[in-house]
C-alpha positions in Angstrom: -4.2 -4.9 6.0 -6.7 -6.5 3.5 -5.3 -9.7 2.1 -6.6 -11.6 -0.8 -5.9 -14.9 -2.2 -5.0 -14.7 -5.9 -7.3 -16.8 -8.0 -7.1 -18.0 -11.7 -9.8 -16.0 -13.5 -11.1 -18.7 -15.5 -10.9 -21.8 -13.1 -11.0 -19.7 -9.5 -8.3 -22.0 -8.7 -5.9 -20.7 -6.3 -2.8 -19.4 -7.6 0.4 -21.0 -6.3 4.1 -20.1 -6.5 6.5 -23.1 -7.8 7.3 -24.2 -4.2 3.4 -24.5 -3.7 2.8 -21.6 -1.4 -0.4 -19.8 -2.2 -0.4 -16.4 -3.6 -1.8 -13.7 -1.6 -2.1 -9.6 -2.3 -2.0 -7.2 0.5 -3.9 -4.0 0.2 -4.0 -1.0 2.9 -7.4 -0.4 4.7 -8.5 2.3 6.8 -6.6 2.7 10.1 -3.0 0.9 8.9 -0.2 2.6 10.0 3.0 1.5 8.3 6.7 2.2 8.0 8.6 1.2 4.6 11.4 -1.2 4.6 12.9 0.9 1.7 13.4 4.1 0.6 11.8 3.4 -2.9 8.8 1.9 -4.3 8.9 -1.1 -6.5 7.8 -1.2 -10.0 7.1 -4.3 -11.8 6.5 -3.8 -15.3 4.9 -6.7 -17.1 3.6 -7.4 -20.9 0.2 -9.1 -20.6 -2.5 -9.9 -23.6 -5.5 -8.1 -23.3 -8.2 -9.1 -25.5 -5.9 -10.2 -28.2 -3.2 -7.3 -27.8 0.0 -7.3 -26.0 0.0 -4.5 -23.8 2.7 -3.4 -20.6 1.0 -2.9 -17.1 2.9 -1.5 -14.3 2.4 -2.8 -10.5 3.6 -0.9 -7.6 4.5 -2.4 -4.3 6.4 -1.4 -1.1 7.8 -3.4 1.6 6.5 -2.3 5.0 6.0 -3.5 8.4 2.4 -2.7 9.0 0.1 -2.6 11.8 -3.7 -1.7 12.4 -4.5 -0.6 15.9 -8.2 -1.0 15.5 -7.9 -4.6 14.8 -4.7 -5.4 16.7 -3.1 -7.0 13.9 0.6 -6.6 13.0 2.7 -7.5 10.3 6.0 -9.7 10.7 9.0 -7.4 11.6 10.3 -8.4 8.1 7.6 -6.6 6.7 5.0 -7.6 3.8 5.0 -6.4 0.2 1.9 -4.5 0.0 0.1 -3.4 -3.7 -0.3 0.3 -4.2 -2.4 2.3 -6.1 -1.1 4.8 -8.7 -2.2 7.6 -6.4 -0.6 6.1 -3.4 2.7 5.6 -5.5 2.2 9.2 -6.7 2.1 10.4 -3.3 5.1 8.5 -2.0 7.1 9.6 -4.8 6.1 13.3 -4.3 7.2 13.5 -0.9 10.1 11.8 -1.6 11.0 14.2 -4.1 10.5 16.7 -1.4 13.4 15.3 0.4 11.6 13.1 2.8 13.1 9.6 3.8 9.9 7.4 3.5 11.8 4.4 5.2 12.1 6.7 8.4 8.7 8.1 8.6 5.0 6.5 9.7 2.2 6.8 7.5 -1.5 6.1 7.7 -4.2 4.8 5.4 -7.3 6.8 5.2 -10.5 6.5 3.3 -11.9 9.3 0.8 -15.0 9.5 -1.2 -13.8 9.8 -5.2 -16.5 11.5 -7.2 -16.0 9.1 -9.9 -14.4 5.7 -8.4 -16.2 5.9 -5.2 -14.5 4.8 -1.6 -11.1 5.1 -2.2 -8.1 4.4 0.3 -5.2 7.0 0.3 -1.9 7.4 2.5 -0.4 10.2 4.2 2.0 11.2 6.6 0.9 10.4 10.1 2.2 13.9 11.3 -0.1 15.3 8.6 -3.0 13.8 10.5 -2.1 15.1 13.9 -3.1 18.5 14.6 -0.3 21.1 15.6 0.4 22.0 19.2 -0.5 25.4 20.4 0.7 27.3 23.2 -2.8 26.3 25.3 -1.8 22.8 24.8 1.7 23.2 27.1 -0.2 25.3 29.7 
């Protein structure tokens, strides 16, 4: 799991909550395995000023318990709020619409090359990344 400290764009000062806690953003990295805590993706709509015009932006989050076996890292059992890309959100919504309870499945993050945006991190069900067993495997 990649963790970034949120900073003010102009002053580069660390952003803090009212309680004085430094704000961080978590994102998935290749090799992360996670189990969502809830059967929903959190959508946060905000109105912001962009070049003098007010625009509405959407941010996507999932609260999940995350572990990375390659780095021997693990989140707390309470889970962490992880920022999702629009593509990751669409994937979770699609499989949820197919009847999968996402909070009862293990997902894995992987890297792929996008022709326009370069190296990206996608997510998929862990069971999709494990080859199916054949009769030879049981012999």
